[in-house]
N, C-alpha and C positions, 0 to 999 in steps of 0.2 A: 273210522267213520265219524262224521260230525254227529253231535248229539241231536241236532235239529236242523233241518234244511230251511234256509231263509226264504221268505216270500219276497217278490219284487218290491213291495211297499213297506217292508219291515225296516225301519231305520237301524243303522249299525249299532247305535247306542242301546236300543231295546234288545237287540240281538245279544249284546254283552250282558245287560242287566238280567236277562233270563238265564244266565249261566252258560251261554254259548259263546262261540267265537274265540275260544282260547288258543287256537292253533293257527298257523299261517294258512293252512289249507281252508279252514273255516272262513277266515276273513276274506280270502281271495274268492272263495266260492260265492260268498254273499255279493261281492262286486261283479262277478261274472254274470250272475242272475239279473241284477239291476241294470247292468250294461246292455245285456241282450234285449231287455224290455224297456229301454231308455225312454222312448216316446210315450209309452203307456204310463210309465212311472211319473214322467213330467206332468201329464194331464191330471193324474190322480193327486200329485203333490200340489198343483195350483189349486185344485178344488179344496184340498185340506187347508191351505193357507187362507183362502177367501172365506170359507165357512167358519174357520176358527176366528177370523177377525171381522166377521160380519158385524156391521153397526159402528165401526170406528169412524171418526169424523172424516178422515181423508177419503175413505171409500164411499161414504154416503153421497158425496157430490155426484158420483157417476153410477153407482149401483143401488142407490137408495130406493129406486122405484121398481126394482126387480126382486122377486122372491128367490134369491140365489140358494137358499137352504133347500129348496125342492128341486133344483136343477140338476140334470145329469152332468158329469164331469166334462164331457166333450162340448156340450152346449155352453157351459160356463166358461170354458177356455175360449170359445169363439166370441162370446159376449165380452169377456175381459179385454181381449185384444182390439175389439171394435169400439168400445166406449171409454175405457180408461186410457188417458193420453200418456205418451212417453214423457218422462220427467228427468230433471237434473237435480243435483243436490240442493240448488237454490229453492226448488219447489217444496222441499221437505224442511228446510231450515226454520221457517216460522213455527211449525209444529214441534220440532225438536227443541227450539228455544222455550216454548211454553212448557214442555216436559221438564226441561232443565230448571225452569223457574218454579216448579212444584205442582203444576196442574195435574190432577190425578184422573181426570176423565180419559176414556180410551180415545186417543187422537190418531195413533198410527197402528197400534196393535193391542190386542186384549191381554197379551202377556205383560207381566210387570217389568218395567225398564228401571233397573237399579243402577246401571252403569252407562256411561257414554264413552265411546272410543274417540281418540284424536287421530285423524288421518295423518299420513306422512306428508301432507302438503304444507307443513309448518315452514319448511325452508323457503318456499315460494310465497309465503304470506297468504296462502289460501287455506289455512287451517279450518277444518270442519269437524263437527260432531256427528258421530254415527251411533245409533242405538246398539247396545250390547246386552244380550240376555243370556240366560243359562244355555239356551240353544247355541249361541255363538261359541261358548267354551266346549260344548259337547261335539260340535262339528270339527273343532280344532283337534280334539282327541281322536275323532274318527279318522281324519285324513292323516294324522301323524302315525296312527296304528296301521292303517291300510298301506301307506307308503313304506313303512318299516317291513311289512310283510313281503312286498315286492323286492325290496332291497336285499332282504335276507335270503331270497332264492338265488341271487347272483353273488352276493358278498356275505356269506354266513358269518355271524359274530357269536362270540362266546357268551352264554347266559351268565348274568351276574357281573359282566364287564362294566367298564365305565365309559362315559362319553365326555370328551372335552368340549364343552359348549360355551361359546362366547355369546352369552345372552345377558340382556340388561333390561331391568325395569326402569320406568321413569317415575318421578314423583307423582302421586295422585292428589287431587284436590276435590273439594265439594262445590257443587253448584248452589245457587240461591235456594233451590228446592231440595237440596240434600243428596243429589245424585253424585256418585263417585265418577270422576273423569280421569282418564289416563290413556295410554296407548292400548290397543287390543292385546298386544303381547304382554303388557304389564298385568292386565286383568287375567289373562290366561295363566301366567306364572304364579299368580296368587290363588288360583282356583284349585278345587279338589281334582279336577281333570288332569292337571299337570302331574300330580302325584300318581294318579291312576295310569297315566301314559308310561311312566317309568316302570311300574309294575307289569303292565301288559307287554311292553317291549323287552323287559328284563334287562334293561341297561340303565345305569344310574349316573347322573351328572356329577362331575368332580366337585362342583362348587355348591355350598349350602345357600339357602334362601337369602341369608344376610349379605352375601356377595352379589347375588343377582339383583337384589333390590337396594344395593348400597347407596345409590343416588349420585355417586361420583364415578363416571365411567373410567377415569384413569386409575383410581384405586381398585375398582372392580376388575379391570383388565389385568392389573398386576397380580391380583389374587387368583384369577382364572389361570393365568400362566403358571404361577407358583404351584397351585394344586394340581393342575394338569401334569406338571413335571414330577411332582411328588408321587402321583399315581401312574407314572409314564408306562410302567410295564403292564398296566391293566386297561389302558385306553384302547377301545375297539374302533372308534371312528371320531372324527373331529367335525364340529358343525358350528354354524352361526345362522342367524336369520338371513342376513345378506352377506355376500362375499366381502363387501367393504369392511365389515367388522373384523373379519378374520385377518385380512391383509393388514389392517390397522394394528391389530394385536401383534402380529409377527414382526411388523416394522418396529413397533415399540420394543419388542423383545431384543432386537439387535442392540439396543442401547441399555437394556435393563438386565441382561443375563447374568452379569457378575453379581449384582445385588440379589437376584433370585437364587443363585447357587449358594451365596453366603447364608441366606435365610434357610435353605434346605439343610445346609451343613449344621447350623446351630439350632434349628427348630425354632426360629424367631421370625419376627416381622420388623422390617426397617421403619424408619420414622415417616416415610411417605404414606403409610396407611394410618390415617388419623381417625377413622370411624371406629368408635369403641365397640359397636356391635360386630363390625366386620373383623376387627382384630380378635375379639373373643372367639368368634365362630371358627376362624382359620386356625388359631392357636390350639383350639381343642381337637383339631384334626391332625395337624403336622406334628412330627417329632424329629429330633436330630438324626441326620443320616449322612455321615461324612463320605461313605462309599459312593452313594448316589451322587452327591455334590461333586466329587472328584471326577466321576464318570461323565457327568454333564459338562463340567468345565473343559475336559479334554475334547468332547464332541464339539462344543461351541468354538473352541480355538481352531479346530479343523474347518468348521463351517465359515468362520470369518475369512479364512484364506480363499474360499471359493464364493465369496459374496453371498453366503447363506443358501447356496443352491442345495436342494434336498433337505432343508431344515426339518420338515415334518417327519419323513421316514427315519431320519437319523435320530431324532429325539423321542419319537413315539413308534418304535419298531413293529409293534403289533397292530397298529392302525390299518384297517382294511380299505378305508376310503375317506374322502373329504366331502361333506354334504352341506349345501347351502343354496339359496336362490342365486342363480348365475345368469339369468336371462335379462333382456332389456338393458337398463342403464347399468347393470352389474357386469356386463360383458367386458368392458375395458380393464377390469381388474383380474381377468382370467390369466393373462400373461404372467403377472407377478405371482399369482397363486400357483401356476404350473412350475414356476421357478422354485418355489418353496416345496412343492410336492414331488418333483422329480419322478414322474411316471405313476405316482399313486393315483388311483381312479378319482376323478372329480364327478360327483353325482349331483345333478340339479334337483333342488327341492321343489316343492309342489306349487301350483299356481293358485293364487288367491288375492284378495284385497281386504281392506278394512271392512267392507260391506259383507263379504261372503267368501268362503272357499269355493273354488271352481273346479280344478282338475288335479289329478294325481299322475305322477311319473310312473308309468307301468313298464318302462324300458330303461332301468337305471344303468345299464351298461353303455348307453349311448353317450357320446361327449355332449357337454352343455350346448354347444352350437346347434346340435341336431335334435335336442330334446323336444318331445311333444307331451301334452297333458290330456289324459282321458277325462272328459267331463264326468263328475259324480252327480248323477241326476237326482239324488235325494237331498242335496244341500239347499238349493234354491230353484226357482223356476227361471229357466234361461231362454231369452230370445236373442236373435242375431240380426243386426241391420246390415244388409249387403252393401258393401262399399266398392266404388269404382274410381280408379285414379283418373284425374283430369287429363284430357288430351293436351298435347304440347301447346303452350301458348294460351290455354283457356284458363280463365280465372272466374271465381264465383264468390265475390264478396269476402275474400280472405279465408274461405274454407278450403280444406285440403282434399276432400273427396266428394263425389256424388253419391246420393243414398237412394236405396229402394226401401220399400216397406219392410218392417221387421217380420221375421219368420220364426217358427218354433224350432227347437233342437232337431226334431225329426226330419226337417226339410233342408238342412244345410248340405252344401256340395263341396267335394274335395277341390282344393285349389282356389276357392273363393275367399276373399277377405271380408271380415265382418267387424262391427262394433258390438261388444257384449252389453246386453241389457238384463238387469236382475229384478226379480220379485222375490222378497225374502220373508222368512218367518219373523224378522225383527222389525217389519213395518215399512219397508221400502217397496214401492210398486212401480214396475217398468222404469227403473232408474238406470239411466245411461252411465256406463262405467268409464267410458273414454278410452278403453283399451282396444287396440286393433289386433285381431288374431286372424290366422289363416287356418282353414281346415286341412290338415295334412293326411287324414285317413280316418279310420274308425277302429275302435276296440269293441268288438261285438257290434252292438247297435248304438254306441255313444261316440260322438266325434272326438278326435284327437286334435288338439289345438296347438298351433305354433304361435307363440307370442311375437308380434311384429314390432309394435311401438305404442306409446301413448299418443292418442290422436291429436291433441292440441299443442303438444310441445314442438313448435315449429319456429324456424328462423324465417322471417319475412320482412322485406323492406318495401318492395314494389309489387311486381307480379310474380315474384319468386316464392316457392313453397318448398322448404326443406324440413324434413322430419328429424326427430332425434336419431333415427337409424342412419339417415343421410349424413348427418354431422359425424356420427361415430365412424362411418366408413372413410370420410374425408380425413379425420384425425389419425386413423390408422395408417393411411397413405403417407401423411406428413411425418408420423413418428417412425416410419421405416427409414427415412433419411437420418433422423435423430439417432436411431439405434446403431446405424453404420458408423456414426461418429462417437460411439461409446457413451451416448447419453441415454437417459431413461425417462419416459413420461410418467410422472407420479399421478397426476390427475388433470382434469380440464373442465372448462365450462365455456359458455359463449353468450353473446349479447348482440342484438340488432340495434345499432346506434343510429338513430334518426334525428339526433339533436342538431346536426348540420346537413346541408344538402351537397352532394348526394349522400344518402345514408349508406352504411356499410356494415359488414359483419366484423365483430371483434371476437377472437378466440383467445382465451387465457390458458396458459400452460404453466404448470409447476414441474420443473425437471430436476433430475439428479445427475450430477456429473458436470464437468467443464466442457462446454461446447462453444466453438468459435461462432462469431456473429454471422459470418457468411453461410454457415450451415443452417442457422436459425432463419435467416432470410430465405434460404432455399426451401425450408420446411413451409414457411408462410406462403410462398408462391405456389408450391406444390398443392397445398390445401385449396387455395383459390381456384386452381385449374381443375381440381377434382370434384367440385360441386357440379353434378350432372344435370340438375333441374334446368329445363329449357328456359323458363322465365329468368332464372339467374344468369345463365350464359348470355342471353340476349341483352339483359339489362347491364351486364358488365361490359359487353362489346359496345353499347351505346352510351356508356358512362352514366346511366341512370342509377346504377349502384356503384359506389366507389370501391377501390382496392381493399381486399381483406387485410385486417390488422391483427398481428400476433403480439400479445402482451405476455412477457415472461415474468413470472412471479417469484418472489423470494421463497426460500424453503420454509415450509410450515404454514403457508397461506391457507391451505384447505383444512388444516387442523384448526385454524382460527374460525373458519366457516363452520366447522363442526361444533366448536365451542359456542358459537352464536346460536346454533340450532339447539344445543342442549340447554342453553340459558333460557330458551323459550318454553322449556318444560317437556321436551321430547326425550326419547331414549336413543342411545347409540344403535341399538338393534333395529331402529326404524329409519335411520339416516340414509338418504340417497343424495349423492351430489347432484344438484340441478344442472342438467346439461345445457339448458337455455334459461337465462334469468333476466328479469327486469326489476328485481327486488332491490330497492335503494340501499338497504343495509348491506347486502352482499356486494353490490357494485362498489360501495364505499370501501369495503375491505379489499376487494380485488384491485381497485385503482390505487389505493394507498400502498399496496404491496407490490405493485408493478415496478420492475427494475429496468426492463428494456422493452422497446417497441420496434416492430418491423412492419413494413408495408409491402404487400405483394407487388411484383412487377409483371404479373400475368396481364394479358390483354393490352399491353402497351407497345 
């Protein structure tokens, strides 16, 4: 029996701090209660956020004339949605900049802001600061522990086992006002909560802090792989923040395995690891093991013969599953990950953003393509803007949806698409996230969300409107032809070129294997034909959009893009290949590395 039954408004972190929540049943019991009462919990939570931050400069503009400290929660919720406007990050940027410059007056929140997080928009040149407080680290601990509880019911792991985690911190720096800036994951890995997480889940990462925060992702990846293999008989599951990081690591392993085996045999580190702190930390862990090295060498020689099919279960035979964010822009990497996993379950990690965690995967047995996320109603106050697709041929100033007024979590409907809006404990109020989700069902009383796409990542030249998801489907169709010719798509991005008339789409492919030009030309034409948007089809038929262009890139181009991203101060664990770009730095890399170009013959 649990020591103490949680109440709907008791935060999970308090539940732990009171000495409770030490078992899977306790943790899940807590979530079942708050899910059942999600609407009530949300109303109470908003009241708590507003009364806690009453008097901050941002809220005074709209709530300054109301005595909100005396208001009932339901009345305050109604007032909040009627007088505080929807906002974008641009609305908060001036306040965050003042905080970064050292202003200590309460501008967004009464809680001390000692850290700022960098969003993952670095790649697209839209890097933004997001307040990070102790609450941010605590909610990260909460969702990781809650998700681990649900996973353990389906895939039980051995207590005291290890996790092979491909996780990376970025370099942190100080603002003019002395605030520490880095990615949200960097702040979390440096927090006390990260250590608590390992204790609570009773699983320990293979790599020490010096490897995680090494600052050079190539050196860190090598050490992650080396230590993961050194502890290969103890690894219970394999994880990374995004699937990309894991695929990147295993792709590197195909080239590095001989060096790694030599280091395991001799208990040494090769010259590629130059960081003194990293070298010292790793050499304190490993010791010579010739039997393990010989076993790994034999396994790798077998894997080479089958193009590394089944790499993960072959090298980590006790691993129960692979765990990472696998939705949205990460879906194109699932094919390669499945190649490495050979039937080992792929479990999608949970849904969140730099601003706030949102939902937990309560059905870890589902494949990533079918995963939904149950909203955790104690993290932030959530609103949802109903979205409606434009009718064929209809355009509205370049927007991709028609909108209704935002509604609270308790009023969402199954099958409807929404944009997520957040009000957080860290000082964001009615902030539009830009994520499009669909309500797939309910877990007790809280909605289960299916991530659809990022709202504004679209290709458009004329009256055409194609989302990231549309592009992904088109590329999948084109790559089917590539696969039949024994080629493999490594990665892709795109660009709407309007420098000449008529404008046209450009899709960049990095491929593996030798493929004839006629096959690549067929891939190009197939992708052009597969864009189903009515505006695109009409524009192509009338030649107001030109033929699609396929640019084939030299091998390693996307690693150059990654290196450019890292050079801007971000971490590998935060990297997302931009599916549509107009960033001049990236376009220069792409165009410089283009080796062949093909034009579609569709619509001619």
